[in-house]
C-alpha positions in Angstrom: -47.2 26.6 13.6 -43.9 26.6 15.1 -42.6 29.1 18.2 -40.4 31.8 16.6 -36.5 30.9 18.0 -35.8 34.8 18.1 -39.3 35.3 20.2 -41.7 33.8 21.8 -44.7 34.8 18.8 -45.9 31.8 16.8 -45.4 31.4 13.4 -46.0 29.0 10.1 -42.9 27.6 9.3 -43.2 29.4 5.7 -43.3 32.6 7.6 -40.0 31.5 9.5 -38.2 31.0 6.0 -39.1 33.6 4.6 -37.4 36.1 7.2 -34.8 34.2 8.4 -31.4 35.6 7.5 -28.1 34.2 7.0 -27.5 35.7 10.3 -30.3 34.5 12.0 -29.5 30.9 10.6 -25.8 31.3 12.1 -27.0 32.5 15.5 -29.4 29.8 15.9 -27.0 27.4 15.3 -24.7 28.7 18.0 -27.5 28.2 20.3 -27.9 24.6 19.5 -26.9 21.9 22.2 -23.5 20.0 21.2 -25.6 16.6 20.4 -28.0 18.6 17.9 -25.2 20.7 16.7 -23.6 17.0 15.6 -26.7 15.8 14.4 -27.0 19.1 12.3 -23.4 18.7 11.1 -23.9 15.3 10.2 -27.4 16.3 8.1 -25.5 19.2 6.5 -22.3 16.6 5.5 -24.9 14.5 3.6 -26.7 17.1 2.3 -23.5 18.5 0.9 -22.9 15.2 -0.6 -26.2 15.3 -2.3 -25.9 18.3 -3.9 -22.2 17.0 -5.2 -23.9 13.9 -6.6 -26.7 15.7 -8.0 -23.9 18.1 -10.0 -21.7 15.4 -10.8 -24.8 13.4 -12.2 -25.9 16.4 -14.2 -22.6 17.3 -15.6 -21.9 13.6 -17.1 -25.3 13.9 -18.6 -24.3 17.1 -20.5 -21.3 15.1 -21.3 -18.9 17.2 -19.3 -16.7 14.4 -19.0 -16.6 12.9 -22.1 -13.4 14.2 -23.5 -11.8 13.0 -19.6 -13.1 9.8 -20.5 -12.2 9.2 -24.1 -8.4 10.2 -22.7 -8.7 7.8 -19.9 -9.6 5.0 -22.6 -6.8 6.3 -25.0 -4.5 6.3 -22.2 -5.4 2.8 -20.9 -4.8 1.6 -24.6 -1.7 3.2 -25.1 -0.5 1.6 -22.0 0.0 4.5 -20.3 -2.0 3.9 -17.2 -1.0 2.5 -13.7 -2.4 -0.1 -11.8 -4.7 0.6 -8.6 -3.4 -1.8 -5.9 -5.9 -3.4 -3.4 -8.9 -1.9 -5.3 -12.4 -3.3 -5.0 -13.9 -1.2 -7.5 -16.2 -2.7 -9.9 -16.2 -1.7 -13.7 -18.6 -3.9 -14.6 -20.8 -1.0 -15.9 -18.0 0.4 -18.3 -18.8 -0.7 -21.6 -15.2 -0.7 -22.9 -13.7 -3.1 -20.2 -12.8 -6.5 -21.4 -13.7 -9.6 -19.4 -10.2 -9.8 -18.0 -10.1 -6.1 -16.7 -13.7 -7.1 -15.2 -12.4 -10.2 -13.4 -9.5 -8.4 -12.2 -11.5 -5.4 -10.7 -14.2 -7.1 -8.7 -11.7 -9.1 -6.8 -11.1 -7.6 -3.4 -7.1 -6.8 -3.2 -6.6 -7.6 -6.9 -4.9 -4.9 -9.0 -7.4 -2.7 -11.4 -6.7 -0.5 -13.9 -7.8 2.9 -14.9 
């Protein structure tokens, strides 16, 4: 049981989530002290990043990037790609990377190719 943010009645947390509207949540946020608001903001940023990562992973699993990956590899093979300067990107998990590309890519401050 927790105390309802909008009154003194004790409620189960499930009841609060079933009865709170977006407006209720917004109003509750405006009542937070700055320290808790900063904590909420950091949490929400992490939460959004997690959702983004899950979406990218889901899209990759169903092949939504396959055409883009193939085009990038074709462009690289045709000499149309440009180097990324001062890159510390590790390309070791990309199957089509040559040993020379991997050596160049893992050195911090070296030129890496996409």
